KEDREN-998616 format. One record per residue (C-alpha): x negated, y, z negated. Coordinates in steps of 0.5 Angstrom, whole numbers, plus 500, padded with zeros to 3 digits. Each point is the difference from the previous one (the first is absolute). Example, Ala and Ser with C-alpha at 12.3 -4.5 7.8 and 13.67 -1.06 7.14 Angstrom:
residues 2
475491484;498507502;
end
This chain:
residues 929
557296744;507503500;498505505;499494505;507497498;504507501;497502506;502493503;507501498;500507503;497496507;506495499;505505499;497504506;500494504;508499499;501507502;496500506;505494502;506504500;497506503;503501507;497503506;504503506;495500506;495495502;495501505;495495502;494499505;493497502;493503499;495497505;493502502;499503507;499492503;507499497;497496494;505500494;497504494;502497493;499504494;501506503;503506496;507503503;503505495;506505501;500505494;500496494;502493503;494496502;499493503;494496503;501496506;500492500;495496504;504501506;499508499;507501499;503504495;507502497;502507497;506503497;502507500;506503496;503504506;499502507;496505503;492502501;495497496;492500500;498493501;492499497;497494503;493498497;495494500;493500499;495500506;506504504;502507502;506502495;507501503;504506497;506501505;507503499;505495502;508501501;504495497;507500503;503493499;499493496;495495502;496505504;493497503;494504499;493497503;494503499;493499503;493501496;494502503;493497496;495505498;493499503;497497494;503499493;500496493;502493501;507499497;502493497;507499498;501496493;505496497;498500492;507503498;504495504;501504506;495503506;497507498;494504501;495500494;501507499;507499498;499495495;499502492;495495499;492500501;499495506;495498505;502497506;495497505;504499507;498495505;496505504;496502494;499492498;497499507;496506501;496499493;500493501;503498494;502492500;500498493;504503493;493502497;498505505;506504499;497503494;496505503;506503503;505500494;497504494;501497493;501493503;495495499;501493504;495494499;500494503;495495496;504494504;507499504;502497493;497505496;501507502;501506495;504506502;499507496;505506500;498506496;496496495;504494499;498493503;504495502;496493501;503495495;500493503;504497494;507499502;503502493;498507501;503505505;497505505;499507499;500502507;505498505;498498507;505499505;500497507;506503504;504501493;498493497;496499494;493497501;497503494;498493497;492500501;499494503;506502505;498507501;494500505;502501507;497501506;501507503;502499507;506503505;502504494;505506501;497504494;498499492;503504495;497501493;504503495;497503494;503500493;506496497;504498506;505495497;506503502;498500508;495494500;502495495;498497493;493499501;499508502;498502493;494504502;501500508;502496506;496498507;506500505;497496507;505501506;499495506;501502507;507498502;502497507;502506505;503500507;494500504;495495502;493501497;493496499;495503495;493496499;494502496;494496499;494501495;493497499;495502495;494498496;501494495;504497506;506505499;505498504;507503501;506499505;506504500;506499505;507502501;505498505;507504500;506498505;506504501;504504505;504507499;506496502;499494496;503499493;494495498;493502499;494496497;493501498;494495498;494502497;494496498;493502496;494496499;495503496;493496497;494502498;494496497;498502493;495505498;497497494;496494501;501494496;494496499;504494498;503500507;504505504;502507499;504504496;505506500;502498507;507500504;504496504;507502501;505498506;507503500;506499504;507504500;506500504;505506500;507499503;505506501;507500502;503507502;507500497;506504504;501506495;492502500;499494494;494495500;498493498;493498499;497493498;493500499;496494499;493500498;494495498;493502497;495495499;493501496;494495500;495505497;493498497;499501493;500506496;493502497;501500493;492501499;498500493;497506496;496496495;496494504;497501506;500496506;493496502;495506503;506505499;503505496;506503497;502504505;507499502;499501507;494496501;500492501;504496495;499492498;507498498;500492499;506498504;497503507;505499506;505497495;502507498;505504503;507502501;506497504;507503500;506500504;506505500;506499503;506506500;506501503;504507500;507501503;501508501;507502501;502508501;507502502;503506501;507500497;502507502;498507501;499500492;498493498;494495502;499493497;494497499;498493498;493497499;499492499;493498498;497493499;492499498;497494499;492499498;495495499;493502498;494496497;494503499;493496498;496504496;493500495;502503494;493501497;497502507;493496499;497494503;502496494;507497500;502503494;508501501;503499507;507502501;506499505;505505500;507498503;505505500;507499504;507502500;506502503;504507500;507502503;503507500;506503502;502507501;506503502;501508501;504505502;498507502;504506500;499506505;505505502;496506502;502504494;497501494;499493497;497494503;498494496;501492499;502495496;498493500;499493496;494495500;499493498;493497499;497493498;493498499;498493498;492500500;495496497;492499499;496494498;493501499;495494500;494500496;494496501;495501495;493497499;499500493;492499501;500507503;505503495;496498494;494505502;505505504;505501494;501494495;493500496;501508499;507499497;498494496;494504497;505505498;505496497;494496496;497506497;507502498;501494496;494499497;500507498;506498496;497494497;494504497;505504497;504494497;493498497;500506496;493504498;503506503;497505505;493498498;502493502;503501506;495505503;494495498;504494504;504503505;494502505;497493500;506497501;502505506;493498503;501493500;507501503;497504505;495495502;506494500;505504504;496506503;504506501;498501508;497494502;498500508;505498504;496501506;492501501;499503507;507498502;499493498;505497495;498498493;505495498;501497493;501492501;502500493;502504494;494502495;498494496;501504494;498495494;493499504;499508501;503502493;495495496;494502504;502508499;501498492;493496500;496506503;503505495;499495494;507501498;500497494;496505497;505505501;506497498;503502493;497496494;507496499;500498508;492498500;501494495;506497504;496501506;493497497;504494498;504498507;493502504;494498495;495501506;502507500;500499508;507500503;501496506;506501505;504493497;499502493;503507501;506497503;501495494;499506496;505504504;505494500;499500492;501507498;504503506;504494503;506505503;494504504;496494501;506497505;499506504;493500500;499493502;505500505;496506504;493498498;496498507;507499503;500499507;503506504;505499505;498502507;507500503;506502496;506503503;506503497;506505502;505504498;506503504;504506499;507502502;504506502;507500502;504507501;508501501;501507501;507504502;499508502;505505501;497507503;503506502;496506503;502507502;498507503;505506499;498507503;501505495;499505505;497501507;493499497;501496493;501493500;501496494;499492500;502495495;499492500;501495495;499492500;503496495;497493499;502493497;495495500;498493497;493499499;497493499;493498498;497493499;493497499;498493500;493497499;500492499;494498496;494497504;499493501;492502501;497499493;496507498;496500494;500508500;507500500;501495494;495504496;504506501;507499502;501493497;503497507;497499507;501507503;495505500;503506503;508499500;503500494;504493500;508500502;501493502;507502502;503507503;501505495;505505503;504506498;505505503;502507498;506504503;499508501;504506502;496506502;500506504;496505504;501506504;498507503;502507500;497504505;501507503;497503506;500507503;499500507;497508501;499499507;502494505;493497500;498502493;503497494;499500492;502495495;500498493;502493497;501496494;501493501;500493495;496494502;500493496;496494501;504494497;498496494;495495500;502493497;493498498;501492498;494497497;500494495;502503493;499507502;506502505;500508501;505504503;498507502;504505500;502504507;495505502;503506501;497507503;503506501;497504506;500508501;498503507;500506504;498500507;500504506;499498507;501503507;498501507;497507503;501502507;501493502;492499499;498500493;503495495;499500493;503496493;498502493;503497494;498500492;503495495;500497493;502493498;502498493;500493498;502496494;499492499;495500505;498493502;493498501;496494499;494498496;495495499;501497493;499493496;506496501;501494496;499493504;495503504;492500500;500507504;503506500;507501504;503506503;506501496;506505501;500506495;504506499;495506500;505505497;500507503;496503506;500506504;498502507;500506504;497502507;500504506;500498507;500504507;499498507;499505506;500498508;499506505;501499507;494505502;500499507;504495505;494496500;498501492;504498494;496500493;503497494;498500492;503497494;498501493;503497493;498501493;503495494;498500493;504494497;498498493;503496494;503505495;496500493;506499496;506495501;507503499;500498492;493504500;496494499;493500504;500496506;495495502;499503507;500507498;497505505;498494505;501501507;505496504;497495504;498500507;502508500;495505503;500507497;499503507;501497507;500504507;500498507;498505506;500499507;501502507;503497507;497503506;505497506;498504507;503499506;494500506;506499505;507499500;498492500;494500496;499502492;494499496;501500492;496500494;503499493;496500494;502500493;496500493;503498493;497501493;503497493;497502494;498495494;505494498;500495495;503493501;503499493;504504495;494499495;496505504;494495500;494504504;498493502;506499504;501507504;498503506;496506501;503505506;499499507;502502507;502496506;499502507;504498506;501501507;503499507;497502507;503498507;503502506;507499503;503499507;507502502;504498506;507502498;503502493;501493498;494496503;493501498;494497497;494502496;493498498;496502494;496498494;501501492;497500494;502499493;496501494;495503505;495502495;500493497;502503493;499494495;505500494;504495496;508500501;501496494;496497493;502496494;504495503;501493497;493499499;501505494;504495496;493496499;496506499;498500508;503506503;500499508;499506505;504500507;496504505;504505505;499499507;494502504;499504506;504497506;499503507;502497507;504501506;507500502;505500506;507502500;506499506;507503500;505498506;
end
């Protein structure tokens, strides 16, 4: 948009002007609390000149001339200072002490705009969960954040297969050739690839969830929003934290941290670990339990404090997951003595062999350096490596139809270099460069038992094909519609008996395998004889048949000879499949490759148009080279069904014996333009226009390469947020999204496969609009209440940009509830100066969702609610030392619901369903030293 580009030009000119603008008198100082603790992000203001204190509580401010000035100092939770000072010389020092208000809303500083800020000052709709709230609400996994972030849905089917939804857009595609829509970062390093993204939440500083396109601030993956996780860094002190939990389903959790440092040391170190395990809550009759957890994670953070107030951080982390399998339970065939409810027991034939093993290694190097009073330099270097293997049952039954192994692995490297400008006058901003490299692969191994695939899917498939072919043959025989009507019914009945449409795969949970293909000649001759077929044939055929079969009784051998003579080409296929043995162990595999090289340059700045009105603009330009690849060697295991359908030995993966590769180069930009009016020091209204982009998809398939265009979204947003009287925090936002080239996947028939395949497609135009609101009220020192609500209407347009009717017209985006809400309270009461009791319940509700864009009712979940709570007592011996005992419950009411539906089984007409977590309750112990 021209308005965005013009505004950016103005910002750049203002930035240049600000560089050369000189200030005459400089003052500085330090802001602390009554315990001499530095207070960062405190606002210090003289006339129109305003700055924030740094992490040491220090500030520097410029005034034009000597004289008397009124200095205003304010920080959430503290009594404001409004005092006259006398500036008589250069470099005067003015230190101030702020005194805390008795009780107030907790303030959490954020860094979404690449600098420490109060959430109110940022013209973005953003939810922030600080360390205190994460601990108080017992939030340990990413999916648990959904209740506290309206408009956001996070579902973890397994650590290898999560789904992240922000304002209606789902990012969950495991295909390495596709690009994420939601950016997940850990300390500024992208971890957006699904197999890499799921991280244990331990020893966290905060989690920031920014909504709407955030490409300018948080990278090329932030098409629709970003989740920025910031881990705690070493400090100049000694600390030890320990937390343990035990609950039903053998839930075990241990979090521990030790920080080593001292005020006079330049080096500090922080080591933390997490162990989180739980038995599966879905019993598997074939062995073991499903939908469990087993995670071990370690992290070591080292910080070096530079002489000129800079820091260097080296963070090394490792996470190992060895969890039981996912309960992909069939929605068609019941287990023995069971039902189709996803939450009841299942019977997946591989038993304890099902499971997920994953290893994630990461290294992050952070460098923050003050170059001058005006400029700071920041670098972020990141490396990630992941290796995940998931063994799962595709069909979700006791019958071995298809068992699969998904092996996803890859490496990522990124480097960001950024300079920030802040002179304390009307302009501040940053300029940066970013490089990102990713090499990701996915190999899927498929072990197929044709003896069960035949009744599960192939019989019905062959049935439909034969009917179509025989109907065509009847038309070619002549005789018109009357002849077709006369014979088609009889022929269809015969085909149904030879190749039943829905033969039983299981009877009372027991598999019913077919050892061989049907003996077509034997069955067909019986059916023909039973219907006195000669009598119903056209006269010109009756004489010929009587000559070949004088007795009038057609034996199987006679029928075979007859077919060989009259239709030799068709006879070859019938002879090959009739009574042919079905392979009980057929293996094939396919591999996908995605490789990305991207270079970004980004610029973002804020200019104060007046004391209260600010204009923010940003742009990110990107060059990217994307490579996609596909490989599927022909199986060495014979397959009669594959030969019949595909003329090769691959049932499900179209054959490509060598890598099929394609690379494309792209240039693009995204940007934002925001204006905010801070009508009070604690209240802000803002309007935003921003552009988001999902990179193109290089979709490679043998004989069917498809390069989808970039998905583009324009976001228009209006919001207001603030804090009233230090006790009532609010945030409300309304938005409208307009999409073009919306990328989706649909189940379609692809040449070279027996089943359907999920194929990437351009769904055309789409739109969504919604509203989000949050409230938090510190009613009393001991009572905090909170609530949030989100409304979202996200649908595909009726017409595309050319006025044509769209395939998904009017359908709702998948995994999107129209209504969601959360309400809760936190009672934390001091029984004495050293004893504290707490009770913290919350309830969240989500309305109906569909699990795919086609909006099939079968693959949906009606609205449901979840209740969670913690109750405990805390003992304090000093400000730093404390211990606590408590009990907790998650999904206390044991709400039964589905977290995903369809899955790979849907490709062969056997959709599967994954149950959400059941009621978890237990006891906890915490220690802080």
